[in-house]
N, C-alpha and C positions, 0 to 999 in steps of 0.2 A: 408449558412445553413438556411432553411425555417422552418415554424412551423411543416411541417409533418417530417422532418429530427428530430427535438427536439423531437417530440412524439415518434418516432422510438427509438431514443437514451434513452429516459426515459424507455420504455417498455423492451429493451435489458438490461439496468442496472439492472431492477427488476428480469429479468428472462432471462439469456444469452442463455437458450435452447428452448425458444419460437419459434414456427414453423413459417416458412415464411407465410404461410397461415393464421395464427392467428393473426400476426402483420398486413397482409394486411386487414383482416376484421376489426380490431381495429382502423385503420388510414383511412380506407375507399378508398383503392387503390387495384389494381390488385396484385397478388403475384409477377409477373415479375416485376412491377415498384418498389415494395418494395425492391426485391432482388437487383435490379440496385442501389438504394439508399443506401443500405446497404454496397454494394461492393465500391461504391464511398466513403462512409465514412471511410471505411477499407483503401482504397487507399490513402486517405489524411491524414491518421494517427489519425483521431478523435477517431475511435474504435482501441484500441491498441491490443487488444486480447480476448479471452474467458478462463474461467478457473472454476474449481470446488472450492467451499467454504468449507473447512473441519470443522468439529467440534473439536476444540483443545482439549477439555477434553477427547473424545473418542479416540484421537491419542496419549493421554498421556502428553499433554503439557498444563496443565491448568493455569500455573503461568505467568502472563503477567507482564513485568517490563519496565520501562523506564529508562535510564541510560543517565545522563547529563555528558559529557566528556569535560575536559579542557585539552588543549595542549600547549606545549611550542613553536611550530612551526607555530602557527597562526591557524586561522580558516578555512583556505582554502588549506590545505595541501593535495595533492592528495596522497601522502603516507600514511598518517594516515587514510584518508577516505577510501583508497583501503583496508587497513587491516582491518578497521571496518566492511567493506562490506563482507568480507571473512569469517567472524566468523559464523559458523553453528548456527542455531536458531535465528539469526538477521533477522528481518522483514523489518526494514526501518533504514536508516541512513540520518539525516537532518543536514545541516550546519545551525546554529542557531545564533541570535544576543544574546548580553547580556554577562555575565561573562563567560559563557562555550561557547564551539566551536561546539559541535554536540549534538545531541539528538539521541539516539539509542533505537529502539523498539525491544524487544526480547521475545521470549516464552521459558519456562523452566519446567521441570518435577515438581521441587519443589525449596525451597530455597538452599537446599544442591546443586542441579544442577546449580543454578544460580550462588553460591559461586564458584563453580568449574570453571564455565565460565569466571568470573572475574579474578580469579586467573590464569588460563591456557591461556586465549586470551587476556585480556586486559592489565594485569600486564606486559607481555613481549614486549608490544608495547612501546618503549623507549620516544616516544614524548608525551605520556600521563602524564599529572602532577597530575590530580586528577579526580575522578569520585564520582557522587552523584547518588544513586539509589533508584528509586520509586517503589513499588510494588503495583500494583493494587488490590484493595479488592474486588471491585464490578464494573462490566461493566454496565453502564446505557444506553449507546447508542454506536454503532459502525456500521458504514455504509461505503460502497464505492459509494453510489450513489451520483453523483454531479448533483446539479441545472442546468439544461440546459437552458439557458437565451441567449439573444442576438437579433441582428437584422438581418433581411433577408439580404444575401449577392447575 
């Protein structure tokens, strides 16, 4: 990956709908060359996909919570991990270090909805020993843009 690829990746992260012509103008290449680079980045799996970013408040899911989950079957149980991933409204499941095994990020309508999810989805998972829930009061930064660094290959 060279500097032009990194520039293209940064631009696409900021606006996945940017036109090929606009990308080409910005990086100083012809559109066909940019398209070829983007296709190669997609084929290599560097670009995983394109998606719309929704406003969570406007779709009725303003509450953001993080749940620390401790299990009795260890921190790398496929069974527990798969059950957590299947829960509606769960955005991310991470295996973590420390006292807990997983960190779950989810969205809910309100605290009552969050309580229902804890009761209806987490409580029935027999391997879960305990949970600790943190509700986010205010988001000060959220981004999916990764710094694109590296050496030319």
